[in-house]
Each structure stands twice: as structure tokens, then as C-alpha cells.
N, C-alpha and C positions, 0 to 999 in steps of 0.2 A: 583534447578536452571537448566534449560534445556540448551542443547548445543546451541540452536538457540539464546538464550538471553545471553549466557555467554560472558563476556568481554575477548577479546584476551589479552594475556600478552604482556607487552611492554618492553622497555629497562630496567626499574627498576626491573621487575620480573626476567629477564634473568641475570641481574647482581647479584641479590640475589641468583639465582640458582648456579652461579659460586662459590659464597661464601659457599653455602651448600655442594659443592663437597669437600671442605677442610676436614671436619670431616669424610666424607665417605672414602676418600683416606687414612687418617691416621688410621682409625679403621681397614680397610682391610690390610694395610701395617703391622700393629702390629701382625697380624696372623703369619707372616713369618719373622719378623725383627730379631728374636733371632737366626736364623740359623747359622750365622757366629759368633755371640757374645758369644755363650756358652763356647768355649774353654778358652777365656779370663776371663769370669765370673768364670769358674771352678778354674783357677789359683789363682784368687784374693779372692773369697769368699769361696772356698773349700766346695761346697755343697755335701751332700751325694747323692747317686743315686736316692733315693726317692725324695729328695728336688729338684734335677735337673728336674725330671719329672714334679713336681708341678710348677716349674718356667715356663716350657713350657705350661702346660695344664690349669692352674688356670684361665688364661685370657679367654680362650674359654668357660670354664665351667661357669664362672660368667656371661659372655655375654649371653650364651644360656639360662641359668636359669632365667634371669631377663627380657628377651625381652618382654614376654607377659605382665608382670607387668608394665614395663615402657611405653609400647604402650598405655595401658589403663590409666595410670597416666597422660600421655601427653594429652589425650582427655579431661581430667578433669581440669588440672591446666593450660593448654595451651602448644602447641607444641614448640613454640619459647622459652618459659620460661624453659621448661625441657631441651631443647637444650643448653641453656646458663648454666644451672646448671651442665649438663653433661660435657660441655666443660671445665668448671672450675675444676671439679673433675678430668677430664682426664689430664689437664695441671699440676695440683698439683701432681697427681700420677706419671706423667712422670718425674718430678723433683725428687720425692721420689725414683723412680726406678733407676734413673741415679746415685744418690749418696747413694744407699743402702750400708750399712756397713756389712751386713750379708745376708745369703741365706734367712732366715726367713723374713727379711725386704723387700727383693726383691719379694718374694712370695706375701707378703701383698700388695705391690705396684702394682704388676701385677693383683691381685684380684680387686683393686680399678680401675685399667685401664679397666678391663672387665665390672665393674659396669657402669663406664662412657660410655663405648662403647655401652652398652645396652640402654642407653638413647639417644645416638646420631643416631643410625641406624634407628629405627622407626620414630624418630622425623624428620629426613631429608626427608625420603620418604613420610611421611604424609604431610609435608609442600609443597613438590613438587606437590602432589595431589591437595592440596588446592589452590596453587598459579596459577596453569595452569588449568583453567576451560574449555578451548577449547580442544576438543578431540585430534585434530591433534598436537597441541602444547604439550599437556600432554604426548602423545605417544612418541613424539620426545625427550622430556626431560627425560622420564624414560629410553629410549634407551641409551641416553648419560650416565645417572646414572649407568646403568648396566655395560656399557663398562668401566666406571671409576673404579667400584668396582673390576672387573676382572683384570684390569691393576694394581691396587694398590697391590693386593696379589703378583703378579710377581715382582713388583718394590721393595717391602719391603726387600727381601733377597739381591738384588743387591745393594740397597742403603746402607744397613747395612754393606755390605762388603767394599764399598767405604769409608764410615765413619771410619771403623776400620783400614783402611790403613793409616789414618791421625790422628785419635784421640783415646781416651780410650773408653772402651766398653760402658760407660754410655752415650756416644754421640748418640747412636742409639735411646735413649729415648728422649734426649733433642731436637731432630729435631721436636718433636710434639709441643713444647712450643710456638715458634713464630707463628705457624699456629693457635693455639688455642687463642692466644692473638688477632690476626687479626680477628678471628671469633667473639670474645667477643666484639670487637669494631664495626665491620660492621653489625653484625646481627641485633641489635636494630634499626639501621638506615635504613636498606634495606629490612629486612624480616618482613612481617606483622605477627601478632599473630592470631592464630585460635584455637578454642576449642569448645567442645560440650556445647551448651547453657543449656541443661538439662541433666547433666551427672548422677544424682543420687548419692547415697552414694558409697564410695569406699569400696569394699568388701575385708577386710583385710585377712580373712581366705583363700581366693582364692590365695593369694600370696604364702604361703608355699605349697599349693596344686599344683600350677603350677610349682614351683621349684622341688617339689617331683616327678612330672611327667617327666620333661625334664632331670634333672641332672642324675638320675640313668640310664635312657635309653641311653643317649649320652655317659656316662661313660662306661656302659657295652658294647656298640657297638664299642667304640674306643679300649677297652681292647681286645675284640675279634679280631679286625683288627690287633692289635700289637702282641698279644700273642697266638692267636688261640682260638677256642671254648672250653668252659669248663662249668661245672654246675654252679660254683659260678658266672661267668660272665653272664651266661644266667639268673640267678636269679635277677641280677640288672635290666635287661630289663623287666622281669616279674613284679618285684616290682614297677618299674616306671609305667608300663602299668596299674597295679591295682590302683595306686594313680590317674592315668589319668582318669580311669573310675569314680572315686569319683569326680574329678574336673569337668568332663563333666556333671555329674548328677547335681552338684551344679549350673553350668551355666544354665542348662535348667529350674531350679526351681526358679530362682531369677529374679525379675524385674530389679535389678541394677547389673546384672552379669558383670564380667570383660570382657567376650566374649559374647556379645549379640546375640540372635538368629536372629535379623534383619540383621546381617552381611551376612547371608546365603540365604536371600530372592532372590537376583539376582543370576541367575543360573551360571553366570561366576565366582563367587567368589570361591565356592567349587572346581570347575574344575581347576581354576587357581592355588589354593593351591596344589592340587594333582599333576598337571603337573609340577609345579615348584619344588616339592619335588623329582619327578623322574629325572628332569634335574640335580639337585644337586647330586643325587645318582651317575649319570654318570660322572659328572665333578670331584668329589672327588675320585671316584673309579679309574678313569684314572690317577689322580695325584699320587695315591699309587704306580703305576708301573713306570710312566715316570721319577719321581725323582730318584728312585732306579736304574733304567736302566742307566741313565746318569752317576751316580757316581760309581755304583758297577759292571755294565756290561761293560760300556765303560771306566771305570777307571778314570773319570774326577775328578778334585778337586772341592771343594764346590763352589768356586767363578766361575770357568769355567762352571760348571753345571748350576749355577744360571743365568749366562749371556746367555747360549744357551736356557734355559727355557723361556727367555724373547722373543725369536724370534717369537714363535707362537702368543704371546700377541699383536704384531703389527697388525696382521690380526683380532684377536679376538676383540680388542678394537674398530675396525671399523664396526664389524658385527652388533652390536646392533642398532646403528643409521641407518645403511643401511636397516636392517630388519624393523625398525619402518617406514621408508619412503615407503618401499614396501607394508607394511600393509595398507597404505592409498589408494593403487591402487588395491590390490588383497584381496580377502576374508581372514580375519585374520586366520581363521581355517586352510586354506591351507598353509599359511606361517608358522604357528606353527608346523603343521604336516611335512612340508618340513624341518624345523629346526631339528626335531627329526631324519628324514631320513639322513640329512647331517651329524649329529652326529654319526649315525650308520655307515655311510661310513668312518668316521674317525676311529672308532674302527675297522672296517674291515681292514684298512691300518695297524693298530697295529698288527693284526694277521699275517701280512706278514713281520713284522720286525724281522730280524735276530739278531745275537749277535754282529754284527758290522754294524748297519744300522742307523746311526744318521739321515740322510736325511729322511728316511722313518718314523722314530719316530716323528721327528718334523712336517712332513707333516700330519701324523695322528693326532697329538695333535692339530695342527692348524685347520684342517677340523672339528674335533670333537668339539673344543672350539667354533668355529664360529656357529655351529649348536646349541650348548647348550646355548650360550649367546643370540642367536636369540630367543629361546624359553623363556628364563628367562625374557628378556625385555618385550616381548609381553604378556606373561601370568601375569606378575606383573602389567602391565598397565590394563589388563582385570580385574583382581581381585580388584584393587583399584577403577576402574570405576564402578564396580558392587556394591561396598560397600557404605553405606550411608556416605556422606562427613564428618559428625560429628564424625564418628567412624574410620576415616582414620588412626589414630595412632594404634588402635587395629588391623585393617586390615593389616597394614604394619608389625606389630610385628608377626602376624600369618604367613605371607609370609616368614619372616626371620627365624622364629622358624622351619617352614617346611624345609627350606634349611639346618638348622643345623641337623635335623633328617635325611634328605635325604643324606647329606654328610657323616654322621657317618655310616649310613646303607650301603652306597656304598662302603666305605672303608672296612667295616666288611665283606660284602658278596663277593665282587670281590676279596678282599685281602685273604679271607679264601679259595676261589677257587684256587687262585694262590699258596698259601702256601701248600694246599693239593697236588696239582700237583707237586710242587717242592720237597716235602718230599717223595712222591711216586716214582718220577723218581730217586732220589738219593738212595732210599732204594733198587731199582732194579739194579742200575749201580754204586755202590760205588767204587771209586778207591781203588786198593789193596795197602796194606802196610801202610795205615794211622792208627795211634794209635786210640784205641777205644774211648777214651775221646774226642779227636780232631774230630773224625768222627761224634760223636753225635752233636758237635757244628756245623759242616759243614751241617748236615741235618736239623738244626733248621732254619737258615736264610742265605740269600746270604751275608749279612754283616759279619756274623760269619765265613762263608766259606772264605771270602776274608782275614780276620784276620788270620785264620789258615794257609792259603796258603802262606802268607808272612813269617810264622815261619818255614815252611818246606823247605827242599832242593828243588831246581828247578825241579828235576826229579819227585818229588811227588807233589809239590805245583802247578805246571802248570796243570797237569791233574785234580787236585781237583778243581781249579778255572774254568777250561773249562767246567767240568761237572756241576758245580754249576750255571754257567752263562747259559748253555744250559737249565737246569731245570727251572731256573727263567723265561727265555724267553718263554719256553713251557707253563708255568703257565699263563704268560701274554696273550699268544695266546688264551688259552681256556677261561679265564676270559673275554677277549675282545669279543670272539664269543658269550658268554652269554649276554654281554651288547648289542651286535647287535640285538639279538632276543628281548630283553627288549625294546629297542628304536624303533624298527619297530612296536611292539605292542603299544607303547606309541603314535606313529604317527597315527595309526588306531583309538586309543582312542580319541586323540585330534580332529581328523576329525569328529568323531561321536558325541562327546560332544558339540563341538563348531560350528557345521555346520550351516551356514546361520542364525546367531543370529540376531534377530531384536533388535532395540534400547531398546524396552521395556523389553527385556529379559536380556540384558547385563548391563543395568544401572538401579540402584535403584532410587527411588524418592529421591531427594536431598534437605533436608531442609536447610534453611539459617544457616550459622555458625556465631558465635560471632567472628568478626574480628576486629582487631585494627591495623590501618596502621600508 
């Protein structure tokens, strides 16, 4: 269906769009909702250190590992149907997590939340793609969608802190239930069904291959970010990449592939995936430093840090819709390239942030975030418009999987740069008189240095903490400088790949979908 004959969305579609923002907000909030709840969970469920890590991580791993599978499944059984199935699972898992009686029960519930999230994310984006057939309306809707996702992550930690001030720790999960019930009631009434009229057989073998690709790579990169590079962690990435080569080979050889080759016929699709991955790299790489800076350099409590971290999100939430409007008037390639340059300017501000520079940090985070969300909104719209409409679920899942890869890689690469600088600085300028065992802890992480400093007399603790904060800030400066170089290169790449695209280049031929209103 060409844009000239496409029907403009009316009040019904925009109302349905508001409904679809509910699962998006909840899935993005669940990434950060445990930040304040862990101490209370630890007191009541007494998890081991390993169990505590899995309580945090299993949600993201399950979500990332199943995105490709769920996107393809939604194309086959219907995106609205998959959304309703996922909403039901998400609601049940939320209740299970809220009333978990052991750490293992909570881990299992968080895993089910991740599985539900993997159905909700590609389904909502694909339904937005299908409901808004007019280019300008679709671009605007995806801009709002991107802004809501960025806001949800920031809102999750703050909302969990507010809930915990009044209720028990399980309340941070129960807030999902009313929203999911509302979604289950309104979606069948307002949201039409879309699916591929000729989907072919579902390739079951590609499911474990896709999971075997995504999970080891994401796990290895996150471990490198948290603990530093090592052979065993690198092997996870290598193993996942090897399975990924098998997955790609299978997709190329099958007519009913989970990821069809026709997705890449429009030149905007591959470029959109790549640029979106770079944007996620920068966004999560910066988050690695800003969250630690607020708490460990400025010494803020968790709630205070979460509230300050929301300040940039006010500007960031408005950036995506504004960029979408600008892209209607100016060449999209120029706006995307400009977004990368704005993000680079934000990182440049981070290189000027001292050890007591809250305003500079927040300004840098806001400028960087505005640029990144601008890029993400426009390249997501570009990729979805370039993909065949009947493959919108698969297209959305690849976009989101690229974000997971980019985010994990950004934390690993920029985090490793910062860690290397931190350890090098403290190796050269270690405070005198600190016991050897404590000094080793100080040189590992800023959080460790903070703990050690509190246990030492002020005459030793204060110099230790000052040196550790200086070293961390220096690491942030050099990592941010590296990000500036990357983002300037990405701006050049975007301008080159996307310059003056004609409609025939950026939009694939769109067959009619099976739709039920």
C-alpha cells in the first residue's frame, strides 16, 4: 500500500496507540524497578550473592534471548494475539514476583516477566507500524513511542522508591497488574489484528539458535562491564558469535526463515539497525558512569540519585517527538546525523565534569540523551518503513535485539576504558598507610573504595576517597572522549548511508496484511 493511498489514522487509532504505551512503559520500568527493592528483598528472602545477581539479570536475559523468536511468532499468529498472551503472562508473573516466598521463586517470576516482556516489545512497535500507514503519522507515533520508552526506564527506579516508602517490596511488581488488566480489556476493542497472510512454517530449530546467539554474547559483555575483561568472559562472546554464524546461515538457506532476506531489501533497514545499535551503545555506556557518579562521587543516596537522574529525562522525553516533526521539514539523514553530533556534544560536556559538578553532569546527560533519542526514533521509523509490512514483528524484534547488543557492548567497552584508567591512576598514586588487603579493594572499584574509606580513620579514609573519585572521574573523561569520536564517525556514516533517499529506496513494496478490526 503506497503512502498516497494510505488511510490516515483517526481518533480510534490514536486512542489504541495510547493503550499500547502501557506495556511499553511497564516493560521499560521493570528494567530499573528493583534498584530500591533489593535491600528489603535481601532482608526477607535472604538470597545468596549469586541469587541476588540473577534476580537482577534474569529479566533482561530472558527478554533479550526471546525477542527475535517472539517477533517472528507475532507475524505468524497475529501481533494483537501475542500482545494479549504476553500481557496475561506479565500480569501473572507480577503477582508471582510480589508474593514470592523464596529467592528461587522470585528468580522464576522475573524470568517469566522477561518472557512476557519479549512478547510485548516487538508486538507494540509492530502494531504501531501497521496502524499508522501515513508516513508523517507513523513517524510522529514512533517518536512518542521512543520518548515513552526512555522515560519509563528513568521512572521505574523513582516509582519503586515511592512505593517502598508506603508499602512492602512486592508492591513494586503489583503496580503492573492494573495496567495489564486495562490492556486486556481495551486491546480487543481498540487495536486491530495484523499478521502475515503467508507466514510459512515456524522454524523451531531457529529458536535455540537465536537464543544461543544472543544470550552468551549479552552475558559475556555484561560480565566484562561488571568484572573486567578475562578469557572466560571473552569465550562467552566468541561462543555466541559462533552460534550466530550458524543462525545466519540457516536464515539464508530457508524459504520460511525466522528472519527473512526480504527484510533487508530496503536499504534503510540494515542502516537503521546498525545506527540504532550505535545509539544504544552510547546511551548505556553513559549510564554506566552517570549512575555511579551521582552515588559514589557525589555521595548521594539511592533515592536522591534517582530523582536527580530524572531531570534530564524531561528534555529527553520531548526530544523524540520534536525530532520527528523536524524530519518532516528537513532531510531525515541530516536530522539523524545532527542527533549523533548533539550526543557527541553531550559526551564532550561529560569530559569537563569535575568531582563536584552536578550541573555539568546533568547538562551532559540531557544533551547526550536528546541526541540519542532523536537518532533512535528516526532510525526505528526508517527501518520499520523499509521492511515489508507483513514482517513488522520480525523487523521490530531485530531493532530491539540490536539495542540489547549495543547497550551491553557500550557498557563493556566504555566501562572497561573507565576501569582501566581508574586502576592505572590508583596504581600510580595509592594513598600511603592503607592496609594491603584494603588497598586491593580500593583499586578494584569506586564502590569498594567508598566502603573501605568509611572503615578507615578520617586521616586515611578522606585521601582514599578523594583519590578514588578523581580516578573514576578521569576514567569517565577518557571514555567520554572515545564516545565523542565514535558518535562523530556515526554522524558521518549516517549522512553517507542515508543521504537523499528516494521513496523507492527507503520503502519496500507493501503487500496487504490480514487485518481484523
